[in-house]
Backbone of each chain as ProteinMPNN parsed JSONL, in Angstrom:
{"seq_chain_A": "MAKMDRMIQIPEQIARLFEAKEARRHQLAALPYPEKVKAVVRLQEMAAPVFRRRGRVVHVWKIAK", "coords_chain_A": {"N_chain_A": [[31.286, 29.826, 31.124], [28.665, 27.789, 32.073], [28.158, 26.515, 35.421], [27.09, 23.942, 35.628], [27.583, 22.907, 33.086], [30.257, 22.205, 33.35], [30.091, 19.994, 35.064], [30.982, 16.615, 35.548], [29.714, 13.626, 34.489], [29.16, 11.173, 36.73], [30.267, 7.669, 36.5], [28.03, 4.849, 36.512], [28.852, 2.708, 37.797], [30.949, 3.703, 39.594], [29.353, 5.522, 41.019], [27.789, 3.741, 42.402], [29.737, 2.557, 43.957], [30.4, 4.789, 45.631], [27.926, 4.945, 46.997], [28.123, 2.584, 48.407], [30.264, 3.008, 50.167], [29.267, 5.028, 51.577], [27.257, 3.837, 52.887], [28.602, 2.068, 54.322], [29.924, 3.588, 56.139], [27.722, 4.659, 57.67], [27.016, 2.23, 58.931], [29.283, 1.701, 60.457], [28.912, 3.954, 62.118], [26.761, 3.087, 63.576], [27.752, 1.044, 65.359], [28.254, -0.412, 68.538], [29.483, 1.518, 71.261], [31.707, 0.545, 72.726], [32.908, -1.149, 70.839], [33.579, 0.667, 68.772], [35.539, 2.089, 70.14], [37.549, 0.231, 70.147], [37.951, 0.216, 67.504], [38.905, 2.813, 67.057], [41.333, 2.38, 68.372], [42.746, 0.622, 66.731], [42.98, 2.236, 64.371], [44.762, 4.16, 65.629], [46.974, 2.547, 65.946], [47.638, 2.01, 63.2], [48.062, 4.579, 62.316], [50.054, 5.762, 63.785], [52.892, 5.172, 63.143], [53.274, 6.862, 61.043], [52.731, 9.363, 62.026], [54.799, 9.45, 63.87], [57.083, 9.448, 62.278], [56.763, 11.896, 61.305], [57.673, 13.316, 63.5], [56.023, 13.69, 65.624], [54.629, 13.044, 68.898], [53.023, 10.345, 69.77], [50.592, 8.342, 71.549], [49.63, 5.023, 71.406], [46.546, 3.783, 72.723], [46.622, 1.912, 75.533], [44.655, -0.319, 76.224], [42.422, -2.831, 77.681], [41.974, -5.69, 75.39]], "CA_chain_A": [[30.742, 28.469, 31.004], [27.954, 27.511, 33.169], [28.796, 25.475, 36.328], [26.375, 22.643, 35.196], [28.258, 22.361, 31.905], [31.608, 21.642, 33.64], [30.016, 18.905, 35.971], [31.338, 15.43, 35.026], [28.797, 12.542, 34.823], [29.742, 9.929, 37.408], [29.799, 6.48, 35.862], [27.066, 4.244, 37.398], [29.649, 1.822, 38.8], [31.536, 4.521, 40.626], [28.371, 6.01, 41.923], [27.355, 2.46, 43.299], [30.899, 2.411, 44.989], [30.249, 5.836, 46.649], [26.767, 4.583, 47.794], [28.578, 1.568, 49.294], [31.123, 3.653, 51.16], [28.268, 5.867, 52.586], [26.543, 2.837, 53.741], [29.601, 1.57, 55.259], [30.078, 4.758, 57.135], [26.569, 4.553, 58.548], [27.063, 0.967, 59.634], [30.248, 1.943, 61.538], [28.392, 4.95, 63.142], [25.817, 2.475, 64.449], [28.309, 0.152, 66.089], [28.305, -0.08, 69.858], [30.608, 2.549, 71.651], [33.014, -0.251, 72.961], [33.427, -1.488, 69.47], [34.033, 1.971, 68.303], [36.698, 2.483, 70.861], [38.449, -0.749, 69.606], [38.378, 0.626, 66.068], [39.823, 3.82, 67.217], [42.765, 1.97, 68.702], [43.151, 0.043, 65.509], [43.279, 3.4, 63.696], [45.83, 4.812, 66.093], [48.065, 1.663, 65.562], [47.83, 2.095, 61.823], [48.587, 5.889, 61.991], [51.254, 6.074, 64.72], [54.244, 5.17, 62.511], [53.295, 8.109, 60.121], [52.971, 10.516, 62.884], [56.119, 9.576, 64.575], [58.05, 9.843, 61.38], [56.884, 13.383, 61.166], [58.159, 13.877, 64.8], [54.918, 13.855, 66.682], [54.687, 12.151, 70.006], [51.717, 9.913, 70.059], [50.564, 7.089, 72.318], [48.538, 4.141, 71.288], [45.952, 3.466, 73.992], [46.787, 0.61, 76.1], [43.32, -0.825, 76.796], [42.197, -4.388, 77.466], [41.143, -5.934, 74.104]], "C_chain_A": [[29.875, 28.276, 32.25], [28.479, 26.4, 34.076], [28.219, 24.011, 35.812], [27.147, 22.034, 34.006], [29.642, 21.699, 32.176], [31.387, 20.36, 34.594], [30.305, 17.591, 35.087], [30.191, 14.297, 35.578], [29.536, 11.386, 35.5], [29.336, 8.649, 36.761], [28.994, 5.755, 36.909], [27.847, 3.242, 38.336], [30.234, 2.499, 40.008], [30.534, 5.204, 41.503], [27.904, 4.864, 42.931], [28.468, 2.355, 44.375], [30.634, 3.457, 46.068], [29.032, 5.553, 47.575], [27.263, 3.527, 48.863], [29.469, 2.023, 50.558], [30.192, 4.308, 52.093], [27.483, 4.852, 53.448], [27.245, 2.195, 54.9], [29.874, 2.498, 56.456], [29.056, 4.601, 58.026], [26.54, 3.239, 59.393], [28.131, 1.171, 60.741], [29.742, 2.785, 62.644], [27.467, 4.145, 64.053], [26.348, 1.317, 65.306], [28.171, 0.572, 67.561], [29.495, 0.587, 70.28], [31.9, 1.68, 71.948], [33.698, -0.781, 71.686], [34.17, -0.373, 68.6], [35.554, 2.348, 68.824], [37.965, 1.451, 70.268], [39.074, -0.252, 68.205], [39.149, 1.803, 66.123], [41.311, 3.381, 67.618], [43.447, 1.411, 67.514], [43.752, 1.221, 64.634], [44.656, 4.015, 64.216], [47.128, 3.946, 65.82], [48.501, 1.939, 64.123], [48.653, 3.451, 61.549], [49.8, 6.224, 62.611], [52.452, 6.154, 63.955], [54.306, 6.413, 61.528], [53.549, 9.165, 60.981], [54.283, 10.612, 63.555], [57.288, 9.772, 63.474], [58.067, 11.351, 61.08], [57.173, 14.111, 62.512], [57.149, 14.189, 65.857], [54.865, 12.62, 67.711], [53.212, 11.667, 70.105], [51.71, 8.542, 70.742], [49.382, 6.274, 71.895], [47.9, 3.732, 72.528], [46.148, 1.943, 74.315], [45.563, 0.04, 76.968], [43.076, -2.273, 76.594], [41.502, -4.606, 76.226], [40.222, -6.957, 74.335]], "O_chain_A": [[30.314, 28.572, 33.362], [29.145, 25.471, 33.618], [28.984, 23.062, 35.643], [27.337, 20.82, 33.928], [30.125, 20.838, 31.441], [32.376, 19.698, 34.909], [29.85, 17.554, 33.943], [29.867, 14.132, 36.754], [30.402, 10.734, 34.917], [28.151, 8.491, 36.467], [29.212, 5.986, 38.098], [27.484, 3.019, 39.491], [30.114, 2.083, 41.161], [30.839, 5.457, 42.669], [27.683, 5.094, 44.12], [28.183, 2.1, 45.545], [30.629, 3.137, 47.256], [29.072, 5.864, 48.765], [26.877, 3.579, 50.031], [29.404, 1.526, 51.683], [30.317, 4.154, 53.308], [27.137, 5.1, 54.604], [26.801, 1.875, 56.003], [30.017, 2.086, 57.607], [29.365, 4.399, 59.201], [26.031, 3.258, 60.514], [27.86, 0.819, 61.889], [29.973, 2.552, 63.83], [27.378, 4.48, 65.234], [25.543, 0.636, 65.94], [27.99, 1.757, 67.841], [30.549, 0.288, 69.719], [32.999, 2.013, 71.505], [34.922, -0.817, 71.561], [35.16, -0.562, 67.893], [36.483, 2.773, 68.137], [39.099, 1.85, 70.006], [40.254, -0.284, 67.857], [40.065, 1.922, 65.309], [42.309, 3.98, 67.217], [44.625, 1.688, 67.29], [44.912, 1.155, 64.228], [45.55, 4.333, 63.431], [48.194, 4.482, 65.517], [49.7, 2.089, 63.887], [49.631, 3.519, 60.804], [50.595, 6.953, 62.019], [53.106, 7.192, 64.059], [55.403, 6.908, 61.268], [54.516, 9.896, 60.767], [54.821, 11.695, 63.786], [58.368, 10.241, 63.834], [59.061, 11.972, 60.704], [56.956, 15.315, 62.65], [57.42, 14.869, 66.847], [55.03, 11.445, 67.382], [52.306, 12.423, 70.456], [52.611, 7.719, 70.579], [48.244, 6.734, 71.994], [48.633, 3.325, 73.429], [45.902, 0.997, 73.566], [45.558, -0.018, 78.197], [43.42, -2.881, 75.58], [40.551, -3.89, 75.913], [39.457, -7.313, 73.439]]}, "seq_chain_B": "MKQTLQVLNQLEAEGVLGRYAIGGAMGATFFVEPLLTYDLDIFVLLPETASGLLSLEPLYTALRQRGYVEEAEFIHIEGVPVQFLPAYNALLEEALEQAVDVPYEEVTTRVLRAEHLFAICLQTGRSKDRDRVRLLADEAPLDHDYLQAILKKHHLLEQWQKWTV", "coords_chain_B": {"N_chain_B": [[40.152, 1.426, 78.738], [37.747, 1.173, 80.0], [38.609, 1.035, 82.565], [39.759, 3.558, 82.804], [37.523, 5.208, 82.72], [36.255, 4.369, 85.106], [38.021, 5.386, 87.047], [37.594, 8.096, 86.599], [34.872, 8.266, 87.283], [35.065, 7.631, 89.91], [36.667, 9.892, 90.947], [34.63, 11.902, 90.48], [32.62, 11.062, 92.283], [33.918, 11.362, 94.541], [34.189, 14.105, 94.668], [36.069, 15.501, 93.643], [36.066, 16.105, 91.09], [33.344, 18.185, 89.739], [31.422, 17.593, 87.708], [31.371, 15.399, 85.083], [32.035, 14.824, 81.441], [32.446, 13.056, 78.42], [34.016, 14.5, 75.397], [34.994, 16.165, 72.408], [36.851, 14.404, 69.876], [36.272, 11.855, 70.754], [33.871, 11.948, 72.069], [32.341, 12.602, 69.84], [32.577, 10.381, 68.244], [30.906, 8.565, 69.649], [28.57, 9.158, 68.348], [29.075, 9.007, 65.531], [30.91, 7.588, 63.01], [33.912, 5.829, 63.928], [36.554, 7.918, 64.91], [39.84, 9.05, 64.256], [41.985, 9.644, 66.884], [44.235, 10.586, 69.454], [43.893, 11.335, 72.066], [41.837, 11.557, 74.986], [39.192, 13.556, 75.473], [38.005, 15.299, 78.191], [35.479, 17.002, 79.426], [34.963, 19.216, 82.162], [33.16, 20.254, 85.083], [34.307, 22.16, 87.567], [34.801, 22.028, 91.193], [34.371, 24.727, 93.214], [37.171, 26.574, 94.512], [38.503, 27.434, 97.881], [39.326, 30.134, 97.52], [37.571, 30.936, 95.562], [38.382, 30.657, 92.91], [38.515, 28.8, 89.835], [40.251, 25.818, 89.39], [42.406, 23.414, 87.895], [44.169, 22.165, 89.414], [43.77, 20.968, 91.937], [42.593, 18.294, 90.973], [44.479, 17.354, 89.326], [46.508, 16.995, 91.392], [45.143, 15.017, 92.936], [45.122, 12.847, 91.043], [47.865, 12.637, 90.646], [48.497, 11.48, 93.188], [47.384, 9.019, 92.981], [49.145, 7.897, 91.405], [49.2, 8.529, 88.696], [50.606, 9.778, 85.49], [51.688, 12.966, 84.25], [52.046, 14.382, 81.039], [53.073, 16.849, 78.953], [50.076, 18.464, 77.975], [48.492, 16.351, 78.822], [47.352, 13.772, 81.002], [48.128, 10.55, 81.826], [45.896, 8.009, 82.301], [45.331, 4.951, 83.348], [46.344, 3.871, 80.804], [45.364, 5.485, 78.869], [45.809, 8.67, 77.366], [44.539, 11.491, 78.85], [42.879, 14.634, 78.528], [41.937, 17.158, 80.332], [39.358, 19.488, 80.323], [38.31, 22.454, 81.56], [34.949, 23.731, 81.989], [34.58, 26.619, 80.385], [32.671, 28.373, 79.502], [29.385, 29.667, 78.877], [28.074, 28.007, 76.815], [29.53, 25.519, 77.273], [29.067, 24.945, 79.883], [26.333, 24.46, 79.818], [26.241, 22.29, 78.062], [27.611, 20.265, 79.559], [25.891, 20.041, 81.842], [23.695, 19.032, 80.568], [24.636, 16.623, 79.5], [24.582, 13.082, 78.592], [23.902, 10.164, 80.37], [25.629, 6.92, 79.685], [26.063, 3.621, 78.94], [29.229, 1.772, 79.384], [30.622, -1.015, 78.546], [30.829, -2.528, 81.671], [30.473, -0.248, 83.179], [29.123, 2.908, 83.828], [29.26, 5.945, 82.068], [29.506, 9.244, 80.853], [28.573, 11.256, 78.193], [28.795, 14.113, 76.012], [25.926, 15.49, 74.51], [25.006, 15.232, 71.084], [24.045, 17.363, 69.728], [25.137, 19.42, 71.345], [27.911, 18.89, 70.89], [28.155, 19.531, 68.292], [27.458, 22.443, 68.284], [29.63, 23.241, 69.904], [31.855, 22.674, 68.236], [31.239, 24.438, 66.187], [31.59, 26.834, 67.608], [34.326, 26.725, 68.385], [35.687, 26.423, 65.885], [37.754, 25.36, 64.257], [39.604, 24.006, 61.415], [39.331, 21.117, 61.702], [37.129, 21.009, 63.248], [35.05, 21.816, 61.532], [35.063, 19.696, 59.75], [34.181, 17.749, 61.601], [31.702, 18.739, 62.215], [30.453, 18.369, 59.729], [30.396, 15.623, 59.702], [28.83, 14.968, 61.956], [26.405, 16.213, 61.082], [25.785, 14.418, 59.061], [25.714, 11.926, 59.986], [24.966, 11.69, 62.602], [22.14, 11.071, 64.993], [20.499, 13.773, 65.064], [18.687, 16.156, 66.98], [16.862, 18.392, 65.628], [15.321, 20.689, 66.202], [16.056, 21.032, 68.749], [18.825, 21.592, 68.381], [18.688, 23.779, 66.86], [17.674, 25.558, 68.74], [19.83, 25.66, 70.705], [21.906, 26.925, 69.153], [20.745, 29.206, 68.621], [20.394, 30.455, 71.082], [23.267, 30.587, 71.858], [24.336, 32.231, 70.156], [25.103, 31.346, 67.64], [24.095, 30.941, 65.07], [24.739, 32.623, 62.826], [27.396, 31.882, 62.463], [26.987, 29.182, 61.638], [25.388, 29.535, 59.373], [27.438, 30.759, 57.736], [29.253, 28.68, 57.461], [27.736, 26.864, 55.904], [27.353, 28.034, 53.428]], "CA_chain_B": [[39.233, 2.506, 78.675], [36.763, 0.971, 81.07], [39.377, 1.442, 83.875], [39.934, 5.15, 82.832], [36.31, 5.7, 83.136], [36.009, 4.099, 86.535], [38.637, 6.473, 87.83], [36.744, 9.464, 86.463], [33.682, 8.101, 88.143], [35.664, 7.786, 91.494], [37.089, 11.288, 91.124], [33.403, 12.494, 90.612], [31.951, 10.636, 93.445], [34.8, 12.003, 95.762], [33.746, 15.467, 94.684], [37.345, 16.209, 93.123], [35.294, 16.799, 89.942], [31.98, 18.591, 89.935], [30.582, 16.695, 86.857], [32.352, 15.249, 83.749], [31.527, 14.167, 80.204], [33.387, 13.0, 77.219], [33.686, 15.424, 74.471], [36.054, 15.97, 71.369], [36.617, 13.299, 68.937], [35.787, 10.503, 71.454], [32.498, 12.302, 72.283], [31.715, 12.609, 68.476], [32.604, 8.979, 67.793], [29.819, 8.028, 70.098], [27.45, 9.213, 67.378], [29.408, 8.836, 64.17], [31.938, 6.526, 62.637], [35.199, 6.02, 64.733], [37.554, 8.98, 64.383], [41.161, 8.968, 64.805], [42.434, 10.739, 67.886], [45.19, 10.035, 70.421], [43.555, 11.802, 73.478], [40.377, 11.479, 75.47], [38.864, 15.045, 75.962], [37.103, 15.224, 79.256], [35.052, 18.424, 79.963], [34.582, 19.033, 83.551], [32.703, 21.408, 86.021], [35.205, 22.082, 88.735], [34.261, 22.553, 92.395], [35.058, 25.996, 93.417], [38.088, 26.522, 95.507], [38.118, 28.538, 98.819], [39.468, 31.453, 96.999], [36.471, 31.327, 94.449], [38.84, 30.483, 91.523], [38.409, 27.342, 89.242], [41.638, 25.412, 89.111], [42.584, 21.939, 87.783], [45.333, 21.72, 90.283], [43.243, 19.763, 92.863], [42.418, 17.197, 90.105], [45.877, 16.815, 89.068], [47.121, 16.407, 92.539], [44.425, 13.577, 93.134], [45.555, 11.826, 90.058], [49.367, 12.304, 90.865], [48.491, 10.845, 94.316], [47.005, 7.683, 92.487], [50.332, 7.351, 90.584], [49.199, 8.698, 87.167], [51.725, 10.531, 85.247], [51.374, 13.832, 83.273], [52.965, 14.622, 79.917], [52.526, 17.942, 78.258], [48.808, 18.768, 78.398], [47.678, 15.193, 79.077], [47.646, 12.885, 82.116], [47.912, 9.175, 81.314], [45.064, 7.396, 83.073], [45.17, 3.537, 82.919], [46.72, 3.608, 79.462], [44.774, 6.519, 77.988], [46.057, 10.029, 77.72], [43.39, 12.316, 79.062], [42.934, 15.947, 78.691], [40.838, 17.708, 81.039], [39.063, 20.9, 79.856], [37.073, 22.937, 82.325], [33.897, 24.411, 81.168], [34.945, 27.954, 80.529], [31.771, 29.509, 78.969], [27.981, 29.162, 78.94], [27.73, 26.765, 76.206], [30.114, 24.277, 77.814], [28.334, 24.535, 81.248], [25.028, 23.888, 79.635], [26.65, 21.013, 77.583], [27.905, 19.392, 80.69], [24.579, 19.875, 82.443], [22.704, 18.206, 79.838], [25.204, 15.428, 78.895], [23.845, 12.083, 78.888], [24.725, 8.936, 80.874], [25.709, 5.979, 78.727], [26.875, 2.573, 79.486], [30.482, 1.43, 78.638], [30.758, -2.409, 79.095], [29.917, -2.739, 82.958], [30.665, 1.002, 83.753], [28.364, 4.124, 83.234], [29.837, 7.112, 81.748], [28.698, 10.409, 80.356], [28.962, 11.945, 76.835], [28.02, 15.245, 75.695], [24.882, 15.437, 73.468], [25.462, 15.387, 69.603], [23.647, 18.738, 69.493], [26.206, 20.45, 71.831], [29.19, 18.719, 70.276], [27.804, 20.417, 66.995], [27.684, 23.744, 68.671], [30.984, 23.547, 70.359], [32.642, 22.756, 67.0], [30.878, 25.835, 65.55], [32.219, 27.882, 68.412], [35.712, 26.625, 68.297], [35.915, 26.964, 64.545], [39.04, 25.101, 63.449], [39.315, 23.227, 60.293], [38.814, 19.833, 61.952], [35.785, 21.169, 63.764], [34.422, 21.843, 60.269], [34.964, 18.332, 59.421], [33.23, 17.053, 62.637], [30.236, 19.263, 62.016], [29.831, 17.804, 58.7], [30.054, 14.174, 60.032], [27.702, 14.981, 62.843], [25.128, 16.414, 60.247], [25.551, 13.329, 58.115], [25.642, 10.578, 60.732], [24.348, 11.646, 64.009], [20.848, 11.441, 65.018], [20.375, 15.059, 65.621], [17.285, 16.751, 67.266], [17.157, 19.637, 64.886], [14.748, 21.673, 66.859], [16.869, 21.355, 69.966], [20.092, 22.153, 68.003], [18.479, 25.278, 66.486], [17.517, 26.364, 70.014], [21.117, 25.859, 71.036], [22.719, 27.697, 68.094], [20.236, 30.774, 68.649], [20.829, 30.826, 72.393], [24.627, 31.011, 72.09], [24.628, 33.364, 68.967], [26.059, 30.571, 66.59], [23.354, 30.755, 63.873], [25.468, 33.258, 61.818], [28.544, 31.02, 62.11], [26.389, 28.052, 60.996], [25.213, 29.935, 57.991], [28.622, 30.963, 57.091], [29.682, 27.278, 57.205], [26.842, 26.203, 54.877], [27.444, 28.842, 52.156]], "C_chain_B": [[38.259, 2.483, 79.791], [37.388, 1.495, 82.439], [39.579, 3.079, 83.98], [38.663, 5.701, 83.2], [35.939, 5.478, 84.565], [36.794, 4.995, 87.297], [38.028, 7.796, 87.71], [35.55, 9.398, 87.33], [34.039, 8.234, 89.718], [35.898, 9.164, 91.834], [35.625, 12.279, 91.326], [32.74, 12.275, 91.927], [32.574, 11.123, 94.751], [34.678, 13.543, 95.737], [35.132, 16.316, 94.124], [36.86, 16.832, 91.789], [33.926, 17.074, 90.325], [31.093, 17.608, 89.132], [31.514, 16.523, 85.625], [31.557, 14.716, 82.629], [32.6, 14.276, 79.152], [32.925, 13.912, 76.162], [34.731, 15.132, 73.274], [35.779, 14.825, 70.521], [35.891, 12.051, 69.504], [34.248, 10.796, 71.541], [31.762, 12.053, 70.771], [31.606, 11.091, 68.089], [31.498, 8.154, 68.401], [28.618, 8.094, 69.159], [27.646, 8.917, 65.905], [30.395, 7.77, 64.144], [33.159, 6.749, 63.577], [36.178, 7.042, 63.966], [38.885, 8.944, 65.08], [41.474, 10.007, 65.717], [43.292, 9.813, 68.813], [44.824, 10.482, 71.818], [41.969, 11.7, 73.804], [40.068, 12.907, 76.129], [37.762, 14.816, 77.034], [36.852, 16.591, 79.657], [34.441, 18.314, 81.401], [34.012, 20.34, 84.085], [33.423, 21.119, 87.196], [34.493, 22.587, 89.963], [35.073, 23.728, 92.564], [36.038, 25.908, 94.608], [37.736, 27.532, 96.66], [38.314, 30.032, 98.368], [38.476, 31.934, 96.014], [37.047, 31.048, 93.193], [38.622, 28.967, 91.194], [39.818, 27.019, 88.923], [41.645, 23.884, 88.987], [43.534, 21.363, 88.677], [44.871, 20.685, 91.326], [43.142, 18.37, 92.164], [43.625, 16.589, 89.903], [46.64, 16.204, 90.362], [46.389, 15.135, 92.919], [44.998, 12.569, 92.231], [47.037, 11.622, 90.406], [49.435, 11.304, 92.088], [48.118, 9.222, 93.918], [48.202, 7.079, 91.671], [50.26, 7.777, 89.073], [50.125, 9.799, 86.736], [51.313, 11.652, 84.154], [52.432, 14.043, 82.319], [52.288, 15.634, 79.027], [51.082, 18.169, 78.804], [48.042, 17.613, 78.9], [48.181, 14.643, 80.463], [47.262, 11.57, 81.536], [47.249, 8.438, 82.634], [44.762, 5.849, 82.615], [45.255, 3.322, 81.302], [46.237, 4.549, 78.425], [45.156, 7.874, 78.371], [44.801, 10.911, 77.636], [43.796, 13.791, 79.121], [41.825, 16.622, 79.254], [40.592, 19.181, 80.619], [37.88, 21.45, 80.659], [36.137, 23.649, 81.569], [34.006, 25.914, 81.516], [33.912, 28.97, 79.932], [30.44, 28.866, 79.121], [27.618, 27.997, 78.321], [28.295, 25.457, 76.741], [29.423, 23.761, 79.099], [27.069, 23.889, 80.857], [25.177, 22.375, 78.935], [26.942, 19.87, 78.551], [26.571, 18.977, 81.452], [23.636, 18.942, 81.956], [23.374, 16.988, 79.154], [24.485, 14.176, 79.32], [24.626, 10.848, 79.47], [24.528, 7.858, 79.941], [26.561, 4.669, 79.346], [28.188, 2.155, 78.644], [30.813, 0.037, 79.301], [30.098, -2.401, 80.454], [29.969, -1.215, 83.628], [29.682, 2.041, 83.115], [29.244, 5.419, 83.123], [28.908, 8.19, 81.237], [29.27, 11.057, 79.037], [28.054, 13.182, 76.569], [27.044, 14.959, 74.487], [25.465, 15.826, 72.09], [25.221, 16.756, 69.313], [24.703, 19.857, 70.134], [27.595, 20.146, 71.343], [29.355, 19.712, 68.975], [28.189, 21.807, 67.314], [28.988, 24.009, 69.121], [31.984, 23.617, 69.182], [32.496, 24.239, 66.34], [31.678, 26.868, 66.291], [33.81, 27.921, 68.311], [36.234, 27.054, 66.883], [37.176, 26.584, 63.797], [38.602, 24.255, 62.287], [38.713, 21.776, 60.652], [37.423, 19.938, 62.564], [34.698, 21.329, 62.668], [34.056, 20.482, 59.883], [33.957, 17.582, 60.313], [31.825, 17.465, 62.569], [29.576, 18.624, 60.885], [29.452, 16.297, 58.896], [28.963, 14.076, 61.017], [26.353, 15.192, 62.047], [24.719, 15.274, 59.387], [25.161, 12.156, 58.892], [24.899, 10.571, 62.064], [22.949, 11.863, 64.05], [20.432, 12.628, 65.809], [18.847, 15.526, 65.941], [17.434, 18.14, 66.624], [16.394, 20.868, 65.576], [15.603, 22.217, 68.153], [18.193, 22.0, 69.409], [19.929, 23.608, 67.565], [18.34, 26.195, 67.788], [18.943, 26.654, 70.651], [21.931, 26.813, 70.441], [22.108, 29.204, 68.405], [20.74, 31.221, 70.102], [22.245, 31.307, 72.647], [25.138, 31.656, 70.889], [25.682, 32.518, 68.027], [25.37, 30.479, 65.301], [24.095, 31.384, 62.671], [26.666, 32.353, 61.306], [28.133, 29.823, 61.203], [26.15, 28.456, 59.453], [26.396, 30.163, 57.14], [29.271, 29.7, 56.587], [28.965, 26.495, 56.081], [26.69, 26.945, 53.553], [28.358, 27.959, 51.211]], "O_chain_B": [[37.95, 3.482, 80.44], [36.795, 2.218, 83.239], [39.556, 3.717, 85.033], [38.653, 6.652, 83.981], [35.343, 6.36, 85.183], [36.24, 5.444, 88.301], [37.965, 8.549, 88.681], [35.23, 10.35, 88.042], [33.369, 8.846, 90.549], [35.427, 9.645, 92.865], [35.546, 13.195, 92.145], [32.344, 13.223, 92.605], [31.958, 11.271, 95.806], [35.04, 14.198, 96.714], [35.224, 17.542, 94.173], [37.227, 17.955, 91.443], [33.337, 16.348, 91.126], [30.213, 16.925, 89.658], [32.291, 17.399, 85.245], [30.468, 14.187, 82.851], [33.4, 15.196, 78.984], [31.732, 14.139, 75.964], [35.255, 14.023, 73.165], [34.661, 14.32, 70.431], [35.089, 11.366, 68.868], [33.44, 9.966, 71.124], [30.74, 11.377, 70.647], [30.546, 10.655, 67.639], [31.122, 7.138, 67.816], [27.76, 7.211, 69.166], [26.722, 8.641, 65.141], [30.683, 7.12, 65.149], [33.364, 7.896, 63.975], [36.496, 7.008, 62.777], [39.005, 8.826, 66.299], [41.272, 11.183, 65.416], [43.13, 8.599, 68.933], [45.464, 9.991, 72.748], [41.073, 11.761, 72.962], [40.626, 13.306, 77.151], [36.729, 14.205, 76.76], [37.726, 17.31, 80.14], [33.593, 17.485, 81.731], [34.35, 21.415, 83.588], [33.281, 20.065, 87.817], [33.656, 23.482, 89.85], [36.238, 23.81, 92.172], [35.749, 25.236, 95.597], [36.84, 28.362, 96.505], [37.611, 30.961, 98.764], [38.456, 33.104, 95.634], [36.276, 31.164, 92.241], [38.558, 28.078, 92.043], [40.524, 27.796, 88.28], [41.039, 23.159, 89.775], [43.706, 20.145, 88.708], [45.525, 19.665, 91.543], [43.578, 17.374, 92.741], [43.846, 15.428, 90.248], [47.254, 15.137, 90.349], [47.088, 14.17, 93.226], [45.34, 11.475, 92.683], [47.451, 10.464, 90.458], [50.274, 10.402, 92.087], [48.598, 8.305, 94.585], [48.207, 5.898, 91.324], [51.142, 7.431, 88.287], [50.418, 10.691, 87.532], [50.63, 11.281, 83.2], [53.611, 13.923, 82.653], [51.218, 15.432, 78.454], [50.893, 18.069, 80.017], [46.944, 17.842, 79.408], [49.243, 15.004, 80.971], [46.246, 11.436, 80.855], [47.822, 8.287, 83.712], [44.047, 5.591, 81.646], [44.398, 2.721, 80.654], [46.615, 4.467, 77.256], [44.919, 8.292, 79.504], [44.138, 11.06, 76.609], [44.843, 14.163, 79.65], [40.764, 16.648, 78.63], [41.519, 19.991, 80.575], [36.721, 21.055, 80.523], [36.49, 24.177, 80.514], [33.655, 26.409, 82.587], [34.163, 30.172, 79.849], [30.335, 27.684, 79.449], [27.019, 27.081, 78.886], [27.641, 24.416, 76.679], [29.224, 22.58, 79.385], [26.693, 22.876, 81.446], [24.404, 21.451, 79.188], [26.564, 18.715, 78.358], [26.237, 17.807, 81.641], [22.92, 18.21, 82.64], [22.742, 16.367, 78.3], [23.812, 14.201, 80.351], [25.772, 10.561, 79.124], [23.439, 7.744, 79.378], [27.535, 4.769, 80.093], [28.202, 2.196, 77.414], [31.224, -0.03, 80.46], [28.873, -2.278, 80.484], [29.409, -1.113, 84.72], [29.472, 1.984, 81.904], [29.871, 5.84, 84.095], [27.687, 8.036, 81.205], [30.468, 11.329, 78.967], [26.855, 13.252, 76.842], [27.406, 14.227, 73.565], [26.341, 16.686, 72.009], [26.076, 17.385, 68.69], [25.024, 20.908, 69.578], [28.436, 21.045, 71.361], [30.314, 20.43, 68.694], [29.124, 22.346, 66.722], [29.515, 25.047, 68.72], [32.842, 24.499, 69.138], [33.423, 24.998, 66.054], [32.367, 27.687, 65.683], [34.45, 28.964, 68.179], [37.095, 27.924, 66.753], [37.636, 27.275, 62.889], [37.448, 23.844, 62.164], [37.766, 21.306, 60.021], [36.616, 19.023, 62.403], [33.538, 20.992, 62.905], [32.885, 20.144, 59.709], [33.043, 16.901, 59.847], [30.889, 16.703, 62.815], [28.381, 18.33, 60.917], [28.449, 15.785, 58.399], [28.18, 13.13, 60.929], [25.354, 14.508, 62.272], [23.557, 15.117, 59.011], [24.286, 11.413, 58.447], [24.323, 9.585, 62.522], [22.444, 12.701, 63.303], [20.075, 12.563, 66.985], [17.927, 15.251, 65.171], [18.159, 18.97, 67.173], [16.887, 21.992, 65.476], [15.787, 23.385, 68.496], [18.628, 22.969, 70.031], [20.757, 24.49, 67.794], [18.799, 27.334, 67.872], [19.2, 27.779, 71.077], [22.65, 27.523, 71.145], [22.82, 30.208, 68.435], [21.416, 32.239, 70.249], [22.494, 32.215, 73.44], [26.342, 31.612, 70.637], [26.813, 32.905, 67.732], [25.993, 29.949, 64.381], [24.106, 30.784, 61.597], [26.912, 32.11, 60.124], [28.778, 29.5, 60.206], [26.621, 27.833, 58.501], [26.401, 29.818, 55.959], [29.77, 29.633, 55.464], [29.528, 25.613, 55.433], [25.961, 26.5, 52.666], [28.629, 28.348, 50.075]]}, "name": "protein", "num_of_chains": 2, "seq": "MAKMDRMIQIPEQIARLFEAKEARRHQLAALPYPEKVKAVVRLQEMAAPVFRRRGRVVHVWKIAKMKQTLQVLNQLEAEGVLGRYAIGGAMGATFFVEPLLTYDLDIFVLLPETASGLLSLEPLYTALRQRGYVEEAEFIHIEGVPVQFLPAYNALLEEALEQAVDVPYEEVTTRVLRAEHLFAICLQTGRSKDRDRVRLLADEAPLDHDYLQAILKKHHLLEQWQKWTV"}
């Protein structure tokens, strides 16, 4: 079977959702660096319990907010 | 983070470091969406010691004297685990020489150029480097002529072609 035949047509609503996610990523990429650093620390806070349950030692940065 | 960068700037001004720049995930984060990482990778050109060898020990000694504590491969500087990576090849030396000054709040710091981060990921070649290359290609304002020149100079064009198949 040709590869194209196996491709699934993405519904328009889902395609719009993907486009919105892509746009959000580009908005995040355009943030000032100090704002991105704050976002990284928020990601660290969210992910730390998962890493710690797996036995990995991680330190959330203690930076002035 | 501002205080961490101030310490790095002091070390550079005192000659403990030859030149430094942010690389790794936090370097990439300068150009793309925020990336989860728990360490700050700092690439450094080290001053040569009397023996002619390059060593991180004088840097670690200076940091210990300031009261900063080591843990595994990191040293905690003002609340941030920092990993120092000496420039160990021509690509990293060039990346450091051409790193750009950027403001961070009231401090000036230095970040590797996106094109060099891209090339370093290609050279390092781990799966997370592959992800980072994809993000840099999608989101960073790359100068494609400059990137091409770097990849050619450091023999990375073949690797790039492999990753784009």
